[in-house]
Each structure stands twice: as structure tokens, then as C-alpha cells.
N, C-alpha and C positions, 0 to 999 in steps of 0.2 A: 525541548524547543516548545515555545508557546505557540498554540494555533487556536483558531477559532471555528468551532462546528456549530451547528444551530439545532434548536428543537424542532422535530418534525412537524408537531402540531401548529406552531405559530411563526416559525422561523427566528425566534428569538435567540441572539448569540449566546453560546456557552463557551466559557474558558476552558481550554484543554490543553494537555502536555503530550507530546511524543517523547519518550524516552528508552533508554536501554531496558531490557527485562530483567535486570538484576535480581535475583531472590524472589520473583514473584512467580505463581503457579500458573502456568500458561494454559490457555485452552486446548481442548482436544475434541475428538469425534463424540466422546461421551457426554460432553455438554451442548451437543447440537452444532457444533462447528464442522465445516467441510474438511479442514486440514487438522492434523495433529501437531500442533505447534510445540507441544511438549517434546515429542519425538524429533521433528525436524530440526529444532533449536539446538540440539546436541551435536549435529554435525559440524565438522571441522570447517573453519572459515566462515561459518554463517554468523551474521549478526542479527539479533532479534530485537524488534522494538514494538512497544505498545503504545496505544493512545488512550489516555484516561481523561476523565472530566475532572477539574480541580476540585469539584464539590464532592465526587465520588470516586476517589483514587483507587479504590479496591476493585472497581468493575472495569474490566477491560471493553472498550469500545471498538476497538479493532487492532489488528496485529499484522507486522511486516517482518519478513525474513529477507535480509540483502546479502548479497554475495559478491565477492570480486572475483570472477572467473578467471583462471589463469594468471592471477595476481595483477590483472590490468583491466579486465572488463566488467563494468557495472551490470548487475543482474539482480532483478527482483524476482527471487526464487518462490515466495509465497506471499499473498496478501489476501486477508479477508476481514470483512466487518462482522461484529458480532451478530449473532441470530436476533437479537432484540432491536437491531438496527436494520432489518430486512423486512420487506412486505408491506401491507397496508397499515398495520399498527406500530411501525417502527418508531423508535424514540428520538435518535439523533439523524440529522442528514450532515453531509460533507466530510464524513469521516474517510471515505475512500479517497476523496479528493486530496485531502490533508496527507494521507500516508503516501499516495503516489508522488505528490509534489516533494515530500520528504526524501523519497527514493531518488527522485530527480536531483535534489540537492547533493545527496550523497554521490550521485554519478560524477558531478562537478568536483567534489572534494577528493573523492578516492579514485575515480577514473585516471588511468595512466595513458600516455601516448595519444594517438588518434581516438581512443575510446572515452576520453575526457568529455563528460557532459551527454553522453550517450546512454540511454538506459534500456537495456534489453529484458524481455521476459516472454515466457511462453504461455498460450492460451490452450490449454488442455481440457476438454470437456467430454464426457462420455458419449453425449448426444452431439453429432456434427452441427446440427442446426444451433443449438445453444452456443457452440463454439463460433459460428458465423456472427450470430447475434452480439456476442461478447467482443469479437474482434472489430465489429462495426462501432459499438460504443467506444471502445478505447481510441479508435481513429476519430471519430467525431467529436468526442468530448475532450480527450487528452492529447491530439494531434499525433498519435502513434501511427507508424507505418508498418505494414506487413513485410516481413522479411523471411522467405521460405514458407514451409507449410504451416507451421505452428507459431514461429517465432515473430515478435513484434520488437521495434524499438521506438522510443520517444527521442527525437532529435534534440540537440542542444536549444535551439530556439523555442521550441514548444515547452521544454522543460523549464527554461527560464521564466516563461509566462505562467506556468503552474507555481513555480515558486513565488514569482510576485503576487500571484492572485490568492493563494491558500496559506503562504507562511509568513509572508511580511504584514504582520498583524500591527 
């Protein structure tokens, strides 16, 4: 799926693609990523997607692992932007937004019964303060609702807005 991210320095649009990670060496902890996508992508029923720029398709800008829990419930198991897209000298912006919107799109396509269009995920941080900050960000930026202690859900209405804003380029 074609998406548009942007250069962090000037906001210039950059053509990018979200695609299944077939035969791509996925990032892991040894490359400075928080999650070991190489390991987690091997789990049964996990679908792994990468976001790459069209100009540099060998460089992964972000990674997403999607799961259909119990064969009905859309679940964003792992999501992370590349280390070079974090901090004050990041290269690209809108990577996370595009990946989350893509996961919302998958929730409409793959979700079953009353789970269709609902995207669940957990926010788990070692530092509880960071967890609260991240949950607040997900609520404010993506319309996510807190459900239980660490689980959040993006409802269909918010998911539709994200899809329209970040995927319909």
C-alpha cells in the first residue's frame, strides 16, 4: 500500500510503501530497535509489515506485527519506528501514523463479528510514567480508548479517520 511520510527537516512529502515483510531481514535489538521483529515475526498467526521509502527500499523505516486474536479480534502486537526516525535528528515523520492507520485498515478487513473495525493493543513500558505518557499520546493523537490496565482500543470511527488521513493518498 502506498503512503506518504515526510522529511523531518522540511516536511517535504516522501513516497513510501507498507508491504508484507517477505524475505526481508527484519530489525532486532542488535540494530538499536526496542523489539526483536526477527524473533516475533516467526510466531504463528502473526503478520509482519514493513514501511520503506520508495527511493530506499532496503531501509526499513518502521515495522508492524498484526495478529487476529482468537481468529476474530484485530490486535496490533508490535509497532515501532526505526531508530533513525526518533529523537531530535530523525529523518522521517508520519511513519507511526501510517503504520497505525494501516493496522486500523486491517481491523476492518480482517476483524470478525463485533470486533470488525476495532483495533486493540497493549501499552507496556518498564517505567509506568512512560506508559501513562504513551497512553495519553495514543488517546489524543489516534482516538484510542483505555480498556483495562494496559489495553487500549481504537474504535471504528477513529480508525476510519486515520485511514482517510494517512492512507488515502
